[in-house]
N, C-alpha and C positions, 0 to 999 in steps of 0.2 A: 455322301460328302457334299457340303455346300460349296457354291462358287465363291471365289475371292470377293469380299465385300458384301456378301449376301446377309440379309437380315430376316428374322422371323417376326411376323406381325400377327397378333391374335385379335380376332374380331368376334364379338358376341351380339352385334346389332348391325343392321344395314348402314353402310357408310364406307368411307375411304380407308383402306388398310394402309395406303401410302398416298399422300396427296401431291405426288410429283411423278415425273417420267421415271420408268423403271423397266427392268426385265423380270417378268414373272417366271419363276422356276418351278414352283410346285404349289399345290393346294391340298390341304387335309381337312376333311369335314367330319366332325363327330356329332351324331344325332342324339337328341335327348329322348324323351318318352314317346315321341312319334317320328315318322319319317322326316328327313330334312333335305333341303336343297340349298346350294349356294350358286349364284350366277355371278361370274367375274366379268366386269366390263372395263373398257378403257374410258374411265370417267363415268359419272352417273348417267350421262346421256349417250355414251358411246356404244359401239358395237359389242356384242357378246363375244368373249374370248373363250370361255369354257363354262360348262355347267357340271357340277358334281352332285350326285344324289346318294343318300345313305338311308338304309332302313333304320327303324327305331333301335336305339341303343347299340349302334354299330358305327364303324369308322370307314370312310372311303377316301381315296386319294387319287390325285392325277399329277404326274410329273412330265414336264415338257422336255423334249430331247435337247433342244438348244435354247429354250426360254422363249417367251412371247414378249415382244417389245410393246410397251404401253406408253403412248406419248403424252397422255393427260394425267392419269392417276390410276391406281389399282382400286377399283370400286367393287365392293362385295354386297350383293343383295341376298339376304338370308330369309328362308321360310322354314317353319317348323317350330316346335317347342324347345327352347333353350339350346339351339345348336351352337357349336363352337367351331370356328374356322381358323386355321393357321395357314398363312401364305408365306412362301419363301420368295423374297424379292431382292433384286440387286439394283439400287438406285443408279440412275444414269445422270450424267451431267456434271 
């Protein structure tokens, strides 16, 4: 069950999933033909919040118990061939 006001954002290339303050609730990574990694940061230059890794052709996920507050943006850095990331975020503000 998602939190009130939660949104799902799909990311297929490195960049902001949400370009404003939010609470990060979960991350789901689906790898393509090879292993994939997504690194979620508080903005493109901020500290790392979570790293999720998935083997080729598999899905891996991470759910925060109470969410992680991001004050700048929810930035996803993707590695691998054709990974797809879905983040569940709750905008703040």
